[in-house]
Short mmCIF file of the C-alpha atoms (twelve columns), coordinates in Angstrom:
data_MODEL
# 
_entry.id   MODEL 
# 
loop_
_atom_site.group_PDB 
_atom_site.id 
_atom_site.type_symbol 
_atom_site.label_atom_id 
_atom_site.label_alt_id 
_atom_site.label_comp_id 
_atom_site.label_asym_id 
_atom_site.label_seq_id 
_atom_site.Cartn_x 
_atom_site.Cartn_y 
_atom_site.Cartn_z 
_atom_site.pdbx_PDB_model_num 
ATOM 1   C CA . UNK A 1   86.651 171.312 160.132 1 
ATOM 2   C CA . UNK A 2   88.522 168.109 159.517 1 
ATOM 3   C CA . UNK A 3   87.421 165.656 156.850 1 
ATOM 4   C CA . UNK A 4   86.348 163.208 159.567 1 
ATOM 5   C CA . UNK A 5   84.154 165.806 161.284 1 
ATOM 6   C CA . UNK A 6   82.705 166.879 157.947 1 
ATOM 7   C CA . UNK A 7   81.860 163.254 157.094 1 
ATOM 8   C CA . UNK A 8   80.179 162.710 160.470 1 
ATOM 9   C CA . UNK A 9   78.150 165.908 160.055 1 
ATOM 10  C CA . UNK A 10  77.074 164.867 156.563 1 
ATOM 11  C CA . UNK A 11  76.018 161.401 157.741 1 
ATOM 12  C CA . UNK A 12  73.990 163.014 160.535 1 
ATOM 13  C CA . UNK A 13  72.165 165.155 157.973 1 
ATOM 14  C CA . UNK A 14  71.456 162.092 155.838 1 
ATOM 15  C CA . UNK A 15  70.105 160.129 158.806 1 
ATOM 16  C CA . UNK A 16  67.739 162.931 159.816 1 
ATOM 17  C CA . UNK A 17  66.655 163.348 156.181 1 
ATOM 18  C CA . UNK A 18  65.826 159.658 155.896 1 
ATOM 19  C CA . UNK A 19  63.901 159.763 159.157 1 
ATOM 20  C CA . UNK A 20  61.944 162.729 157.848 1 
ATOM 21  C CA . UNK A 21  60.957 161.183 154.515 1 
ATOM 22  C CA . UNK A 22  60.205 157.666 155.792 1 
ATOM 23  C CA . UNK A 23  56.812 158.534 157.357 1 
ATOM 24  C CA . UNK A 24  55.936 160.520 154.240 1 
ATOM 25  C CA . UNK A 25  56.740 157.571 151.977 1 
ATOM 26  C CA . UNK A 26  54.683 155.293 154.204 1 
ATOM 27  C CA . UNK A 27  51.790 157.759 154.092 1 
ATOM 28  C CA . UNK A 28  52.031 157.925 150.307 1 
ATOM 29  C CA . UNK A 29  51.884 154.129 150.069 1 
ATOM 30  C CA . UNK A 30  48.823 153.996 152.312 1 
ATOM 31  C CA . UNK A 31  47.197 156.718 150.244 1 
ATOM 32  C CA . UNK A 32  47.858 154.809 147.025 1 
ATOM 33  C CA . UNK A 33  46.554 151.538 148.488 1 
ATOM 34  C CA . UNK A 34  43.451 153.188 149.963 1 
ATOM 35  C CA . UNK A 35  42.648 154.826 146.628 1 
ATOM 36  C CA . UNK A 36  42.513 151.364 145.045 1 
ATOM 37  C CA . UNK A 37  40.078 150.187 147.739 1 
ATOM 38  C CA . UNK A 38  37.874 153.257 147.324 1 
ATOM 39  C CA . UNK A 39  37.822 153.063 143.521 1 
ATOM 40  C CA . UNK A 40  37.042 149.340 143.604 1 
ATOM 41  C CA . UNK A 41  34.278 149.732 146.193 1 
ATOM 42  C CA . UNK A 42  32.692 152.563 144.217 1 
ATOM 43  C CA . UNK A 43  32.875 150.502 141.026 1 
ATOM 44  C CA . UNK A 44  31.153 147.527 142.660 1 
ATOM 45  C CA . UNK A 45  28.410 149.694 144.140 1 
ATOM 46  C CA . UNK A 46  27.862 151.232 140.699 1 
ATOM 47  C CA . UNK A 47  27.446 147.751 139.255 1 
ATOM 48  C CA . UNK A 48  24.770 147.007 141.856 1 
ATOM 49  C CA . UNK A 49  22.887 150.217 141.088 1 
ATOM 50  C CA . UNK A 50  22.952 149.517 137.369 1 
ATOM 51  C CA . UNK A 51  21.990 145.846 137.813 1 
ATOM 52  C CA . UNK A 52  19.101 145.995 140.254 1 
ATOM 53  C CA . UNK A 53  16.778 144.033 137.972 1 
ATOM 54  C CA . UNK A 54  19.363 141.381 137.104 1 
ATOM 55  C CA . UNK A 55  19.975 137.981 138.657 1 
ATOM 56  C CA . UNK A 56  23.031 136.995 140.671 1 
ATOM 57  C CA . UNK A 57  24.439 135.107 137.685 1 
ATOM 58  C CA . UNK A 58  24.007 138.177 135.494 1 
ATOM 59  C CA . UNK A 59  25.833 140.431 137.955 1 
ATOM 60  C CA . UNK A 60  28.773 138.103 138.624 1 
ATOM 61  C CA . UNK A 61  30.722 138.806 135.395 1 
ATOM 62  C CA . UNK A 62  30.661 142.550 136.074 1 
ATOM 63  C CA . UNK A 63  31.871 142.084 139.658 1 
ATOM 64  C CA . UNK A 64  34.538 139.662 138.410 1 
ATOM 65  C CA . UNK A 65  35.789 142.317 135.988 1 
ATOM 66  C CA . UNK A 66  36.020 144.879 138.781 1 
ATOM 67  C CA . UNK A 67  37.908 142.535 141.115 1 
ATOM 68  C CA . UNK A 68  40.255 140.941 138.566 1 
ATOM 69  C CA . UNK A 69  42.894 143.709 138.461 1 
ATOM 70  C CA . UNK A 70  42.873 144.439 142.200 1 
ATOM 71  C CA . UNK A 71  42.763 140.990 143.871 1 
ATOM 72  C CA . UNK A 72  45.898 138.846 143.864 1 
ATOM 73  C CA . UNK A 73  44.121 135.517 143.461 1 
ATOM 74  C CA . UNK A 74  47.394 133.698 142.828 1 
ATOM 75  C CA . UNK A 75  48.959 134.854 146.092 1 
ATOM 76  C CA . UNK A 76  45.777 134.187 148.066 1 
ATOM 77  C CA . UNK A 77  45.345 130.703 146.566 1 
ATOM 78  C CA . UNK A 78  48.938 129.871 147.423 1 
ATOM 79  C CA . UNK A 79  48.311 130.927 151.012 1 
ATOM 80  C CA . UNK A 80  45.103 128.904 151.155 1 
ATOM 81  C CA . UNK A 81  46.876 125.750 149.981 1 
ATOM 82  C CA . UNK A 82  49.682 126.461 152.487 1 
ATOM 83  C CA . UNK A 83  51.900 123.387 152.914 1 
ATOM 84  C CA . UNK A 84  49.979 121.540 150.208 1 
ATOM 85  C CA . UNK A 85  51.116 124.082 147.624 1 
ATOM 86  C CA . UNK A 86  54.509 122.365 147.300 1 
ATOM 87  C CA . UNK A 87  52.781 119.043 146.655 1 
ATOM 88  C CA . UNK A 88  50.612 120.427 143.876 1 
ATOM 89  C CA . UNK A 89  51.496 119.999 140.232 1 
ATOM 90  C CA . UNK A 90  51.514 123.274 138.249 1 
ATOM 91  C CA . UNK A 91  48.273 122.330 136.497 1 
ATOM 92  C CA . UNK A 92  46.636 121.554 139.849 1 
ATOM 93  C CA . UNK A 93  47.613 124.950 141.221 1 
ATOM 94  C CA . UNK A 94  46.258 126.696 138.137 1 
ATOM 95  C CA . UNK A 95  43.025 124.681 138.404 1 
ATOM 96  C CA . UNK A 96  42.629 125.661 142.053 1 
ATOM 97  C CA . UNK A 97  43.203 129.330 141.265 1 
ATOM 98  C CA . UNK A 98  40.349 129.097 138.765 1 
ATOM 99  C CA . UNK A 99  37.791 127.469 141.059 1 
ATOM 100 C CA . UNK A 100 38.887 129.577 144.026 1 
ATOM 101 C CA . UNK A 101 38.473 132.780 142.038 1 
ATOM 102 C CA . UNK A 102 35.036 131.725 140.779 1 
ATOM 103 C CA . UNK A 103 33.842 130.768 144.265 1 
ATOM 104 C CA . UNK A 104 35.190 133.975 145.779 1 
ATOM 105 C CA . UNK A 105 33.540 136.159 143.133 1 
ATOM 106 C CA . UNK A 106 30.218 134.397 143.623 1 
ATOM 107 C CA . UNK A 107 30.404 134.672 147.407 1 
ATOM 108 C CA . UNK A 108 31.353 138.357 147.194 1 
ATOM 109 C CA . UNK A 109 28.603 139.117 144.687 1 
ATOM 110 C CA . UNK A 110 26.016 137.321 146.818 1 
ATOM 111 C CA . UNK A 111 27.102 139.296 149.885 1 
ATOM 112 C CA . UNK A 112 26.881 142.591 147.995 1 
ATOM 113 C CA . UNK A 113 23.395 141.760 146.734 1 
ATOM 114 C CA . UNK A 114 22.142 140.389 150.073 1 
ATOM 115 C CA . UNK A 115 23.301 143.269 152.248 1 
ATOM 116 C CA . UNK A 116 21.687 146.547 151.282 1 
ATOM 117 C CA . UNK A 117 24.763 148.719 151.567 1 
ATOM 118 C CA . UNK A 118 23.902 152.293 152.464 1 
ATOM 119 C CA . UNK A 119 27.398 153.751 152.581 1 
ATOM 120 C CA . UNK A 120 30.971 153.139 153.644 1 
ATOM 121 C CA . UNK A 121 33.801 155.152 155.132 1 
ATOM 122 C CA . UNK A 122 37.553 154.828 154.921 1 
ATOM 123 C CA . UNK A 123 39.147 154.651 158.349 1 
ATOM 124 C CA . UNK A 124 42.276 156.446 159.464 1 
ATOM 125 C CA . UNK A 125 45.494 154.549 158.856 1 
ATOM 126 C CA . UNK A 126 45.548 151.956 161.689 1 
ATOM 127 C CA . UNK A 127 49.330 151.914 161.823 1 
ATOM 128 C CA . UNK A 128 52.382 151.306 159.726 1 
ATOM 129 C CA . UNK A 129 53.055 147.787 158.502 1 
ATOM 130 C CA . UNK A 130 56.753 148.526 158.580 1 
ATOM 131 C CA . UNK A 131 57.431 146.782 155.281 1 
ATOM 132 C CA . UNK A 132 57.640 148.628 151.997 1 
ATOM 133 C CA . UNK A 133 54.958 147.605 149.546 1 
ATOM 134 C CA . UNK A 134 52.517 146.376 152.202 1 
ATOM 135 C CA . UNK A 135 49.638 148.339 153.696 1 
ATOM 136 C CA . UNK A 136 46.441 147.796 155.674 1 
ATOM 137 C CA . UNK A 137 43.298 149.649 154.693 1 
ATOM 138 C CA . UNK A 138 40.328 149.668 157.054 1 
ATOM 139 C CA . UNK A 139 36.786 150.321 155.903 1 
ATOM 140 C CA . UNK A 140 33.483 150.590 157.770 1 
ATOM 141 C CA . UNK A 141 30.446 149.465 155.801 1 
ATOM 142 C CA . UNK A 142 26.953 150.569 156.818 1 
ATOM 143 C CA . UNK A 143 24.173 148.235 155.718 1 
ATOM 144 C CA . UNK A 144 20.722 147.284 157.036 1 
ATOM 145 C CA . UNK A 145 21.220 149.388 160.176 1 
ATOM 146 C CA . UNK A 146 24.403 147.447 160.942 1 
ATOM 147 C CA . UNK A 147 28.083 148.332 160.769 1 
ATOM 148 C CA . UNK A 148 30.731 145.952 159.422 1 
ATOM 149 C CA . UNK A 149 34.482 146.336 159.723 1 
ATOM 150 C CA . UNK A 150 36.518 145.213 156.723 1 
ATOM 151 C CA . UNK A 151 40.305 145.179 156.924 1 
ATOM 152 C CA . UNK A 152 42.154 144.801 153.638 1 
ATOM 153 C CA . UNK A 153 45.764 143.669 153.464 1 
ATOM 154 C CA . UNK A 154 47.312 145.234 150.379 1 
ATOM 155 C CA . UNK A 155 50.545 144.473 148.543 1 
ATOM 156 C CA . UNK A 156 52.309 146.154 145.636 1 
ATOM 157 C CA . UNK A 157 54.715 143.257 145.085 1 
ATOM 158 C CA . UNK A 158 53.334 142.691 141.590 1 
ATOM 159 C CA . UNK A 159 53.672 146.388 140.758 1 
ATOM 160 C CA . UNK A 160 50.096 147.551 141.312 1 
ATOM 161 C CA . UNK A 161 48.359 147.562 144.691 1 
ATOM 162 C CA . UNK A 162 46.302 144.395 145.146 1 
ATOM 163 C CA . UNK A 163 44.312 142.750 147.936 1 
ATOM 164 C CA . UNK A 164 46.063 139.729 149.459 1 
ATOM 165 C CA . UNK A 165 43.758 139.107 152.421 1 
ATOM 166 C CA . UNK A 166 40.534 140.317 154.012 1 
ATOM 167 C CA . UNK A 167 39.421 140.310 157.635 1 
ATOM 168 C CA . UNK A 168 35.658 140.712 157.978 1 
ATOM 169 C CA . UNK A 169 34.429 141.634 161.446 1 
ATOM 170 C CA . UNK A 170 37.382 139.856 163.022 1 
ATOM 171 C CA . UNK A 171 37.193 136.773 160.788 1 
ATOM 172 C CA . UNK A 172 40.399 136.268 158.811 1 
ATOM 173 C CA . UNK A 173 39.131 134.917 155.490 1 
ATOM 174 C CA . UNK A 174 42.581 133.783 154.376 1 
ATOM 175 C CA . UNK A 175 42.965 131.601 157.466 1 
ATOM 176 C CA . UNK A 176 39.369 130.367 157.192 1 
ATOM 177 C CA . UNK A 177 39.925 129.228 153.607 1 
ATOM 178 C CA . UNK A 178 43.239 127.638 154.597 1 
ATOM 179 C CA . UNK A 179 41.495 125.568 157.280 1 
ATOM 180 C CA . UNK A 180 38.800 124.641 154.756 1 
ATOM 181 C CA . UNK A 181 41.417 123.390 152.295 1 
ATOM 182 C CA . UNK A 182 43.272 121.378 154.953 1 
ATOM 183 C CA . UNK A 183 40.012 119.834 156.148 1 
ATOM 184 C CA . UNK A 184 39.097 118.918 152.572 1 
ATOM 185 C CA . UNK A 185 42.496 117.278 152.058 1 
ATOM 186 C CA . UNK A 186 41.878 115.067 155.077 1 
ATOM 187 C CA . UNK A 187 38.323 114.376 153.969 1 
ATOM 188 C CA . UNK A 188 39.414 113.233 150.508 1 
ATOM 189 C CA . UNK A 189 42.435 111.263 151.658 1 
ATOM 190 C CA . UNK A 190 44.945 113.847 150.397 1 
ATOM 191 C CA . UNK A 191 43.545 113.562 146.872 1 
ATOM 192 C CA . UNK A 192 44.123 117.103 145.674 1 
ATOM 193 C CA . UNK A 193 42.181 116.653 142.437 1 
ATOM 194 C CA . UNK A 194 39.055 115.732 144.409 1 
ATOM 195 C CA . UNK A 195 39.557 118.712 146.717 1 
ATOM 196 C CA . UNK A 196 39.755 121.034 143.726 1 
ATOM 197 C CA . UNK A 197 36.776 119.419 141.971 1 
ATOM 198 C CA . UNK A 198 34.604 119.614 145.065 1 
ATOM 199 C CA . UNK A 199 35.707 123.086 146.114 1 
ATOM 200 C CA . UNK A 200 33.445 124.542 143.457 1 
ATOM 201 C CA . UNK A 201 30.342 122.534 144.366 1 
ATOM 202 C CA . UNK A 202 31.066 122.810 148.094 1 
ATOM 203 C CA . UNK A 203 31.469 126.592 147.984 1 
ATOM 204 C CA . UNK A 204 28.486 127.115 145.724 1 
# 
């Protein structure tokens, strides 16, 4: 066998090896991302069980603690601001992250308390995202004799798997919040400080 033929044969082996491990790596990433979703969901449901006699305000800090390490509020807030992000001063962006996180935690806590969740099930991987470090995790939630589909977009860009967007029964929350921010900018004459100040009261 000539060196050229040997090299071609070796490259062929490498190509087939890469093709063989790629699906496995993708499956491992989905498994890791889905484990974060499952652990977080279980933790939130445990909070609800332990806090049945408490008010919404009492439960919020516990839910906030559960969500803090697994939701990329910074990335989501940046997406919500969209084109206005480049216009924002650093302190304005940080302020928006704060009020956005608070409003999201309150809305999520209220939804958890309002809907009597019976159970949930992790759905089979809906398909490969095709990009390393990005996965989609689908969950069915059963509550009050109804079924809700929740699709989580997950990213490991920061190192750990975190939620970067949620689609609830076909409603893309990231896009909905983006439209809300753009509408508020028009409403307040592009005064970003007023948008940020009123985001809290408007969302609450």
